[in-house]
KOLBA-971520 format. One record per residue (C-alpha): x negated, y negated, z. Coordinates in pm, whole numbers, padded with zeros to 5 digits, always signed. Layout:
XYZ/...
//
This chain:
-11951+02816-07942/-11917+02937-07581/-11574+02774-07560/-11465+02960-07875/-11586+03291-07734/-11378+03234-07423/-11074+03177-07639/-11102+03519-07795/-11234+03747-07519/-11209+03745-07143/-11290+03925-06823/-11137+03823-06492/-11370+03839-06194/-11089+03920-05953/-10748+04075-05983/-10522+03821-06146/-10250+03766-06399/-10394+03690-06740/-10264+03705-07090/-10405+03876-07393/-10599+03631-07602/-10626+03689-07978/-10735+03418-08212/-10540+03139-08044/-10204+03323-08041/-10196+03364-07665/-10288+03130-07379/-10449+03194-07041/-10215+03182-06746/-10248+03240-06372/-09875+03197-06306/-09646+03472-06184/-09424+03439-06489/-09517+03616-06813/-09674+03402-07080/-09418+03307-07346/-09569+03227-07683/-09447+03290-08036/-09168+03515-07908/-09397+03750-07717/-09439+03772-07341/-09763+03917-07203/-09873+03986-06850/-10182+04178-06752/-10365+04291-06444/-10741+04313-06458/-10900+04536-06193/-11217+04353-06099/-11435+04395-05797/-11404+04192-05478/-11690+04174-05231/-11612+04349-04903/-11660+04130-04596/-11765+04256-04256/-11431+04155-04109/-11198+04454-04061/-10824+04463-04009/-10546+04719-03993/-10363+04841-04300/-09983+04868-04303/-10005+05224-04433/-10190+05353-04126/-10229+05128-03822/-10513+05353-03704/-10717+05291-04015/-10936+04987-04064/-11019+04853-04409/-11275+04610-04533/-11088+04286-04598/-11191+04292-04964/-11032+04635-05010/-10711+04529-04837/-10686+04216-05050/-10720+04426-05363/-10458+04677-05244/-10211+04403-05160/-10272+04224-05491/-10244+04538-05702/-09915+04634-05540/-09775+04284-05586/-09872+04260-05951/-09770+04617-06031/-09424+04532-05899/-09424+04222-06119/-09535+04420-06423/-09271+04686-06369/-09004+04417-06343/-09131+04252-06664/-09108+04582-06854/-08758+04658-06725/-08877+04939-06500/-09074+05113-06777/-09418+05059-06626/-09725+04960-06821/-09722+04928-07201/-09570+04732-07488/-09193+04719-07541/-08918+04546-07735/-08671+04408-07482/-08333+04238-07480/-08333+03862-07508/-08297+03661-07189/-07999+03470-07327/-07838+03381-07659/-07984+03032-07664/-08339+03164-07639/-08262+03428-07900/-08131+03171-08147/-08439+02949-08090/-08663+03242-08177/-08465+03334-08485/-08468+02974-08607/-08842+02950-08553/-08907+03263-08758/-08690+03139-09044/-08917+02840-09093/-09289+02783-09130/-09439+02711-08788/-09684+02422-08751/-10036+02497-08635/-10334+02269-08581/-10597+02206-08844/-10846+02382-08617/-10634+02697-08605/-10592+02700-08980/-10966+02656-09036/-11054+02926-08780/-10905+03186-09010/-11152+03111-09288/-11451+03024-09066/-11460+03347-08864/-11808+03493-08915/-11933+03177-09090/-12120+02867-08968/-11891+02662-08748/-11667+02963-08676/-11652+03241-08422/-11947+03477-08425/-11872+03828-08543/-12062+04149-08490/-12165+04313-08816/-11913+04563-08946/-12199+04813-08985/-12248+04813-08607/-11898+04934-08516/-11970+05304-08574/-12238+05306-08299/-12070+05053-08067/-11972+05232-07744/-11831+04925-07571/-11467+04999-07658/-11195+05180-07467/-10961+05153-07763/-11019+05369-08069/-10984+05137-08372/-10721+05243-08622/-10842+05459-08909/-10793+05257-09226/-10868+05526-09480/-10617+05548-09765/-10518+05185-09719/-10616+04890-09941/-10858+04778-09669/-11066+05088-09748/-11184+04913-10067/-11249+04580-09893/-11561+04431-09731/-11575+04484-09356/-11710+04143-09260/-11727+04192-08883/-11547+04228-08553/-11521+04102-08197/-11387+04270-07881/-11059+04155-07728/-10807+04242-07462/-10962+04328-07126/-11285+04504-07035/-11203+04806-06817/-11445+04953-06566/-11259+05282-06529/-11561+05469-06390/-11608+05229-06099/-11489+05381-05774/-11420+05243-05428/-11496+05415-05101/-11129+05376-05015/-10908+05663-05146/-10593+05444-05133/-10752+05181-05354/-10877+05448-05596/-10527+05594-05624/-10387+05255-05723/-10641+05171-05991/-10703+05516-06139/-10545+05570-06481/-10566+05868-06711/-10504+05626-07001/-10810+05413-06938/-11179+05458-07007/-11471+05219-06986/-11476+04945-07246/-11274+04678-07424/-10906+04752-07474/-10873+04546-07787/-11056+04469-08111/-11020+04214-08394/-11161+04308-08734/-11212+04075-09030/-11201+04209-09386/-11272+04022-09708/-11185+04101-10070/-10877+04300-09976/-10698+04373-10307/-10412+04127-10357/-10484+03944-10033/-10847+03833-09996/-10925+03786-09625/-10726+03992-09373/-10761+03992-08994/-10644+04304-08810/-10598+04284-08435/-10506+04574-08208/-10483+04616-07833/-10407+04908-07602/-10182+04730-07357/-10133+05032-07129/-10503+05112-07098/-10561+04747-07012/-10322+04775-06723/-10070+04534-06865/-09726+04477-07009/-09631+04312-07339/-09267+04245-07420/-09127+04124-07752/-08770+03992-07756/-08528+04176-07983/-08443+03850-08161/-08798+03828-08299/-08757+04154-08494/-08709+04051-08856/-08928+04300-09048/-09062+04656-09057/-09411+04805-09047/-09369+05165-09154/-09101+05301-08923/-09173+05040-08654/-08964+04726-08597/-09187+04425-08664/-09209+04048-08664/-09311+03847-08970/-09405+03485-08915/-09553+03206-09126/-09780+02927-09000/-09947+02626-09164/-10111+02297-09076/-10021+01948-09200/-10212+02013-09523/-10013+02327-09601/-10297+02560-09510/-10206+02859-09298/-10132+03230-09296/-09864+03493-09256/-09871+03749-08979/-09694+04079-08921/-09688+04217-08564/-09554+04547-08431/-09574+04790-08138/-09680+05156-08162/-09606+05432-07911/-09500+05181-07641/-09863+05088-07588/-10045+04950-07894/-09989+04593-08006/-10085+04557-08373/-10108+04245-08588/-10239+04163-08935/-10276+03819-09088/-10359+03700-09436/-10365+03376-09631/-10034+03429-09811/-09857+03149-09999/-09627+03336-10231/-09382+03625-10218/-09621+03854-10410/-09886+03809-10141/-09632+03860-09862/-09524+04182-10030/-09888+04292-10044/-09927+04219-09673/-09609+04414-09600/-09738+04712-09798/-10063+04698-09604/-09876+04688-09273/-09676+04994-09384/-09994+05182-09473/-10158+05101-09141/-09845+05189-08941/-09801+05519-09127/-10165+05625-09087/-10083+05893-08831/-09839+06072-09064/
//
């Protein structure tokens, strides 16, 4: 069970490059290049805490100022990764964006993949149904969410959608856990990690609903990429659908026994990465999932 938990939630002990991890869609990476999976590239910086050593050395900003080596390592790492993130987003800073394809060959590969049903493992297919059940990932009770103060993200309001009539089976945190209130004694370090967009808590959440009209089980995942200090980029070639007024990606997955699901993913306000999945095997169910995505995407109107 511990291995499953690590697949769905993570905290990095030191500053590093990690990917968002949601229900097996993304994979952990410590490379400098963004993770490329299912047509989405994700890079994140997690601001952890490094122990200050007694050794002191000069900082490039002010030769007359000495810094604890732990502080200097953090400053150097943050600057390096911020530069990488900014490059990944095309100079747009932190957040989630649709970007131009790297080349036509890559674009055509993505388009071809989305035209067909993508293979997934038997374990991935079963995980959809087993979430919150014996043998599956543990979920917190849906009744606990209203009093749960461990989130930075504010979960989407689902009133006036078909989910409103469903059973809220449970949820788990996702994304990155942000310690926005933690401060360093070094003003330069504080200036680099401070963000008006971040508050203490998890930057993502996955919610599981059962008995959704016309769909049955639905999993809704959402993550505040900007508050988590990261960048998510989706290639233009993966846009083949709409969620409300937002460009979206619709993909279908199944295992060797024909068991799988359909997902719809979109970006809101250049910061929120949204995705819903349902066990859809016919056009009527896909239409119901599309209608639900429209309702969720239009909730702010």
